C-alpha positions as CSV (number, residue, x, y, z in Angstrom):
1,M,117.8,67.0,187.4
2,S,117.2,70.9,185.7
3,G,119.5,72.0,188.4
4,N,122.4,70.5,186.0
5,K,122.3,72.9,183.4
6,R,125.3,74.1,182.0
7,I,127.2,75.4,178.6
8,D,128.5,72.5,176.7
9,Q,131.7,73.5,175.8
10,P,131.9,72.0,172.0
11,T,128.7,73.6,170.6
12,G,128.1,76.5,173.0
13,T,124.6,75.5,173.5
14,E,123.1,75.3,177.2
15,T,121.8,71.9,178.2
16,V,118.7,71.1,179.5
17,G,119.7,68.9,182.5
18,H,118.7,65.6,181.5
19,E,121.7,63.1,181.6
20,W,121.1,59.6,180.7
21,D,124.2,57.3,180.9
22,G,126.5,60.0,180.3
23,I,124.9,61.2,177.4
24,E,123.2,65.0,177.6
25,E,120.4,66.7,175.9
26,L,121.2,70.0,174.8
27,N,118.7,72.4,174.4
28,T,119.3,73.9,170.6
29,P,116.7,76.8,170.2
30,L,114.6,76.2,166.9
31,P,115.9,77.5,164.0
32,R,113.5,81.1,163.2
33,W,112.5,80.4,159.5
34,W,110.7,77.5,161.4
35,L,109.4,79.9,163.9
36,W,108.2,82.6,161.9
37,S,106.4,80.2,159.5
38,F,104.5,78.6,163.0
39,Y,103.6,82.1,164.0
40,A,102.2,82.6,160.5
41,C,100.2,79.5,160.8
42,I,98.8,80.8,163.8
43,A,97.8,83.9,162.3
44,F,96.0,82.4,159.3
45,A,94.1,79.6,161.3
46,I,92.7,82.8,163.5
47,G,92.2,84.6,160.0
48,Y,90.0,81.4,158.4
49,C,87.9,81.0,161.4
50,F,86.4,84.9,161.1
51,L,86.5,84.5,157.3
52,Y,85.0,80.9,157.0
53,P,83.2,78.4,158.6
54,S,85.1,76.7,161.2
55,V,83.7,76.7,164.3
56,P,80.7,74.0,165.4
57,G,77.6,74.8,167.0
58,A,74.6,73.3,167.4
59,N,72.7,73.6,164.1
60,G,76.0,74.1,162.3
61,A,79.2,76.1,161.5
62,T,79.5,79.9,161.9
63,G,78.8,81.2,158.9
64,G,82.1,83.4,158.9
65,L,82.4,86.8,157.4
66,F,82.2,85.7,153.8
67,Q,79.3,83.7,154.5
68,W,80.9,80.9,152.1
69,S,80.4,77.0,152.1
70,S,81.7,74.4,150.0
71,R,77.9,73.1,149.5
72,D,76.6,76.4,148.3
73,Q,79.7,76.5,146.2
74,L,79.0,72.9,144.8
75,Q,75.2,73.9,144.3
76,K,75.9,76.5,142.1
77,E,78.1,74.6,140.4
78,L,75.6,72.6,139.6
79,N,72.8,75.1,138.8
80,A,75.3,76.5,135.7
81,R,75.8,73.0,134.6
82,D,71.7,72.8,134.7
83,A,71.2,76.1,132.9
84,E,74.1,74.5,129.9
85,L,72.1,71.3,130.0
86,N,68.7,72.9,129.3
87,Q,69.9,74.6,126.5
88,V,71.2,71.3,125.3
89,R,67.4,69.6,126.4
90,Q,65.5,72.4,124.7
91,A,67.2,72.1,121.5
92,L,67.1,68.4,121.2
93,V,63.4,68.5,121.5
94,A,63.1,71.0,119.3
95,A,65.5,69.5,116.8
96,D,64.0,67.1,113.5
97,I,65.1,63.3,114.7
98,H,65.8,62.9,111.5
99,K,68.0,65.6,111.1
100,L,70.2,65.4,114.0
101,E,73.3,63.7,112.7
102,G,73.6,67.0,110.5
103,N,74.3,68.9,113.1
104,E,77.5,67.7,114.9
105,Q,77.7,69.8,118.0
106,L,74.4,69.1,119.0
107,M,74.9,65.4,118.4
108,Q,78.0,65.2,120.5
109,E,76.1,66.6,123.2
110,A,73.1,64.3,122.9
111,I,75.3,61.0,123.1
112,A,77.3,62.1,126.1
113,G,73.9,62.8,128.1
114,G,72.8,59.5,126.7
115,S,76.1,57.9,127.8
116,A,75.2,58.9,131.4
117,A,71.7,58.3,131.0
118,F,72.6,54.9,130.1
119,K,74.3,54.3,133.2
120,V,71.4,54.7,135.3
121,Y,68.1,53.1,133.5
122,C,69.6,50.4,130.9
123,V,72.9,48.9,131.9
124,Q,70.7,46.5,133.8
125,C,69.8,44.1,131.4
126,H,72.6,45.7,128.3
127,G,74.8,45.7,130.7
128,A,77.9,48.3,131.1
129,G,79.5,48.1,127.8
130,A,75.9,47.6,125.8
131,A,76.6,43.9,124.8
132,G,73.6,42.3,126.2
133,S,73.6,38.6,127.3
134,K,71.3,35.5,126.9
135,G,67.6,37.7,126.2
136,Y,69.0,41.0,126.0
137,P,70.1,42.5,123.1
138,N,74.0,43.4,122.1
139,L,73.1,47.0,121.0
140,N,76.9,47.3,119.8
141,D,76.5,45.3,116.7
142,D,74.4,46.1,113.3
143,D,71.3,43.1,113.9
144,W,68.1,44.9,114.6
145,L,64.4,43.3,115.4
146,W,62.5,46.9,114.5
147,G,65.5,49.2,112.8
148,G,68.8,50.8,113.5
149,D,68.0,54.6,112.2
150,L,67.8,57.4,115.1
151,A,63.7,57.4,114.6
152,T,63.4,53.8,114.9
153,I,65.7,53.5,117.9
154,E,63.8,56.8,119.9
155,K,60.6,55.1,119.2
156,T,61.4,51.9,120.6
157,I,63.2,53.7,123.5
158,T,60.1,55.6,123.9
159,D,57.1,52.8,123.4
160,G,59.4,49.7,124.9
161,I,58.4,46.1,123.2
162,R,55.7,44.2,125.0
163,Q,55.0,47.0,127.4
164,P,51.8,45.8,129.7
165,D,48.6,48.5,128.8
166,H,51.0,50.9,126.4
167,V,48.7,51.0,123.3
168,E,51.5,52.4,121.2
169,T,54.2,49.7,122.3
170,R,55.7,47.5,119.8
171,Y,54.7,44.2,119.6
172,S,55.0,40.8,118.6
173,Q,54.4,37.0,119.1
174,M,55.9,33.8,118.0
175,P,53.6,31.1,118.6
176,A,55.0,28.4,120.8
177,F,54.4,25.6,118.3
178,G,55.0,22.8,120.9
179,K,53.4,23.9,124.1
180,D,50.0,24.5,122.0
181,G,50.5,21.4,120.3
182,L,50.8,23.5,116.5
183,L,53.9,20.9,115.9
184,Q,55.0,17.3,117.2
185,P,58.5,17.0,118.7
186,A,60.0,15.5,115.8
187,Q,58.7,17.9,113.4
188,I,60.5,20.7,115.9
189,E,63.6,19.0,115.6
190,D,63.5,19.0,111.9
191,V,62.7,22.9,112.0
192,T,65.8,23.2,114.0
193,S,67.9,21.5,111.5
194,F,66.5,23.4,109.0
195,V,67.2,26.6,110.9
196,R,70.4,26.0,111.4
197,V,71.3,25.0,107.9
198,I,70.0,28.1,106.6
199,S,72.1,30.3,109.4
200,R,75.7,28.3,108.2
201,Q,75.8,26.4,111.5
202,E,75.1,22.6,109.6
203,K,75.1,21.0,106.7
204,P,71.9,19.9,104.9
205,S,70.5,16.6,105.9
206,A,67.2,14.4,105.7
207,S,66.0,16.2,108.9
208,S,66.7,19.9,107.6
209,R,64.7,18.6,103.7
210,R,62.0,17.5,106.3
211,G,62.3,20.9,107.7
212,Q,61.9,23.3,105.0
213,P,58.1,22.7,104.4
214,I,57.3,22.5,107.6
215,F,59.2,26.4,107.7
216,E,57.6,27.3,104.7
217,A,54.1,26.5,105.7
218,N,54.1,28.0,109.7
219,C,57.6,30.3,110.0
220,A,58.4,31.7,106.2
221,I,54.9,34.6,107.0
222,C,57.2,36.2,109.7
223,H,60.9,35.4,108.9
224,G,60.9,35.2,105.0
225,P,61.2,32.3,103.2
226,E,65.2,32.4,103.5
227,G,64.5,33.1,107.2
228,H,65.6,36.6,106.7
229,G,63.6,38.4,108.9
230,D,60.9,41.4,108.4
231,R,61.4,44.3,110.8
232,M,57.8,45.4,110.5
233,Q,56.5,42.3,112.6
234,G,59.8,42.5,114.6
235,A,60.5,39.1,113.8
236,P,64.5,38.4,113.6
237,N,66.9,37.5,111.1
238,L,67.5,33.7,111.0
239,A,70.3,33.4,108.2
240,D,72.6,35.5,110.4
241,A,75.1,34.3,113.1
242,I,73.3,36.6,115.6
243,W,71.2,35.1,118.7
244,L,69.2,36.8,121.3
245,Y,68.1,33.2,123.0
246,G,71.2,31.4,121.6
247,G,72.0,29.5,118.5
248,D,72.7,25.7,119.4
249,R,70.5,22.6,118.9
250,A,68.6,22.8,122.5
251,S,68.1,26.6,122.3
252,I,66.3,27.2,118.5
253,S,64.4,24.1,119.6
254,Q,62.9,25.3,123.0
255,T,62.5,29.0,121.6
256,I,60.3,26.7,118.5
257,A,58.6,24.7,121.2
258,N,57.7,27.3,123.8
259,S,58.3,30.7,122.1
260,R,60.0,33.4,123.8
261,F,58.6,37.0,125.3
262,G,61.0,39.2,126.2
263,V,59.6,43.2,127.8
264,M,61.5,46.1,127.4
265,P,59.6,48.8,129.3
266,A,58.5,51.8,127.2
267,W,60.5,54.7,128.4
268,G,58.4,57.6,127.6
269,L,56.1,56.7,130.4
270,R,59.0,57.5,132.8
271,L,61.4,59.8,131.2
272,D,61.4,63.0,129.3
273,K,61.7,63.3,125.2
274,A,65.3,64.6,125.9
275,T,67.0,62.5,127.9
276,I,65.0,60.0,125.0
277,R,66.9,61.2,122.4
278,M,69.8,61.4,124.4
279,L,69.4,57.3,124.8
280,A,68.7,57.0,121.1
281,A,71.7,59.4,120.1
282,Y,74.1,57.2,122.3
283,V,72.9,53.8,121.0
284,H,73.2,55.2,117.5
285,S,76.8,56.0,118.3
286,L,77.7,52.4,119.2
287,G,79.0,51.1,115.9
288,G,75.6,49.4,114.5
289,G,73.3,52.8,114.3
290,E,71.9,53.0,110.3
291,A,70.9,55.7,108.6
292,M,67.1,56.8,108.0
293,P,65.7,54.6,105.2
294,A,65.2,56.3,102.0
295,A,61.4,56.4,102.1
296,E,61.3,58.1,105.1
297,M,63.7,60.7,104.0
298,A,61.7,61.1,100.9
299,A,58.2,61.8,103.0
300,D,60.1,63.9,105.5
301,M,61.3,66.1,102.4
302,T,57.8,65.7,100.8
303,S,56.2,67.1,103.9
304,A,58.6,70.0,104.3
305,D,58.2,71.0,100.7
306,V,53.9,70.9,101.2
307,G,54.5,73.2,104.0
308,A,56.3,75.9,102.3
309,A,53.8,75.6,99.8
310,Q,51.3,76.4,102.0
311,E,52.6,79.1,103.9
312,G,52.2,80.9,100.0
313,P,55.1,82.6,97.8
314,V,57.6,84.7,99.0
315,E,56.5,88.2,98.7
316,E,59.4,90.3,96.8
317,G,61.7,92.5,99.5
318,N,61.0,89.9,102.3
319,V,63.6,87.7,101.0
320,G,65.9,86.1,103.7
321,E,63.6,87.8,106.6
């Protein structure tokens, strides 16, 4: 067929000699710009092979004249970021937790780092949005068992709650009034009625009136006579609409009868102080964070004044040094 080549009269282009049912194929040359682009790509590929890793070998690709690799570039960027983070971490550790909110830039850096750490260590229980679930507290609201200021949150994260074999852990234990035989089933039902009344879920009834003196005799020592709780003991507020295990009759009766014993790890045994402080800043920023109690702030200022007094008077001429 190749011997049938001829010049196509309308186009002036040579044919390739192929013909199908009277249809012939033209041997139209490629455009010059396309050919030069193709040659340039070949030249670029050859140059790339000399300059960068490209040719595979038994133990890896050739290094090229520049000895560059994406792995090394990534490691350099990670090292640079680690150096930046180390400065932040050192500043966090050195900072006074009570004054951290006053340093806006450092606080924002801490929140950003805490957000990342939360996704690694905390979402398994508290959820990705920190909304918690039954038995795991919601960290977005302003309801706290032990307190919601930065220092208190940091203490809770560091020492955990009911962490076995850790002396500094936060610890509270509600009696199992039913299982331990302290109250009869009917009494538990009456106390349940009273709790639902003070939490504004039920109207007063004969059952709630019978439950009030039982509550005052057995529960008020921790929860208070009006059920507002006690943060010193980690006793929850029973008069609000926030429940850790549920506020329906069945859940409250179950809690009174058998108690609850949730455990939070003492992260101070696993994480460094900077990471814990970042987590505290992040949790504090979620919406329920509280200011440091005035008593603690006053004590902190008093300690600073005492420390300044112990240093002695400032000599004239040294002011500002």
